[in-house]
N, C-alpha and C positions, 0 to 999 in steps of 0.2 A: 505494500500500501504506499503510496507517494504521500510525502507531508509538504504541504505548502512551505515556501521557504524564497529567501532573496539567495540568488548567487552573485558574487562580485568578480566580475572578469570582463575582459575585452574580447575574449577568445568566443564570439557568437557562434560561428561556425562549428566549432568543436563541441559547443552546448548543443546546438541542433542536431549534429550528428549523434552524439552520444543519446539524446532523448529519442531520437528515430529508431536507433539499436536497440534501446531497452524497452521502448512501450509501442503498442501497435498504432501506426499512423492515425486511426480513425479516433483514438483516445487523445489526440494532440490538436490543440489549435494555437496557431502562432499570430498574435496580433500584436504589431502589424505582421502581415505575411512575409515580409522581407525586413531585416534590421533597419531601423529608422535613425536618422540623426537625433530626432526628437519625438518623444511620444506626447502626442497631442489629445486634446478633449474629444476629438472626433474618434481617436483610437480607444479613448476610454468609454465613450459610449457605445463601440463595437463590443468591447469586453462585456459590459452589461448586458446587452442582447444576447451574446452568445453564452454568457452563464445562465440565462433564465430559459434556455431551452432545455427541456427537461432530459435526463440520461438515465437509463438502468444502471450502467456501469460508469466508473470514475472517468472524468473528463479532466485533462490537465490544460489550462489556459497560461500560455507562456507569453509574458510581456517582456520583449527586448528592444531596447533602444540606448543610444549613447547618452541621452539624457531625458528626463521626465518633466513636463512642463507642470508647475505648481497647481494650476486649476485642473489638470487632468488628475494629479494625485488626490486632490480633494475630493472629486468627484467619485472616485473609487474606494474612499474609506471604509465606508458603511459595507460595501459589497465584500471588501477585503476581511473585514472584521467579522461578518456572517455570511458566509458563501452558500449559496443553495446546495441542496443536497447532491452528493457525488462530483462536486466541483473543488479543484485545488488550482491554486495558482502558483505560477512559477516566475519572479521577478528577475530579469538578467541585467545589470547595469554595471558600468565600469568602476564605478566608485559609490560607495553607501552614503557619501555626503551629497550626492544627488537627489536622495529621498527624504521626505519629510519624516521628522523623529517619530510622529505618531505612526507610520508605516513600518519604520524600521523596528520600533518597539513591539510589534505584534507579529514579527516573523522572524524566524530563525536565519541568520546571515551565515553565509559560508563562502569563504575566499577560495577561489581557483585560479591556478597558476594555467598559462597557455598549454595545451597539450602538444607535445613534441611528437613529429611523425617520426615513425621506427624506420631505420634504413634496414633494407632487407637484402 
């Protein structure tokens, strides 16, 4: 079972690949679909809409961006605090200082270094 959390890294591609290897693609939703320079209020509204689509099994909504607008974070506060049934959130950001203290205090923060490719 996945636990909602925050991952601190700039290795967005590595995290995406790891998630796709670990979970069935149907259980993952990436918002925005591609890593954005900034997570906007429209992205937050898309997260809200996706989170209220009922699921019988666990769904992980992955929020990845180089920065998160304050208004987008404020919009998501209640949803992150009280997610719908079977909904988990993964926030991926290069620095935890980019997040509001209220978001950081409600999620486990995990620092990740860039995954190095193995030479074969």
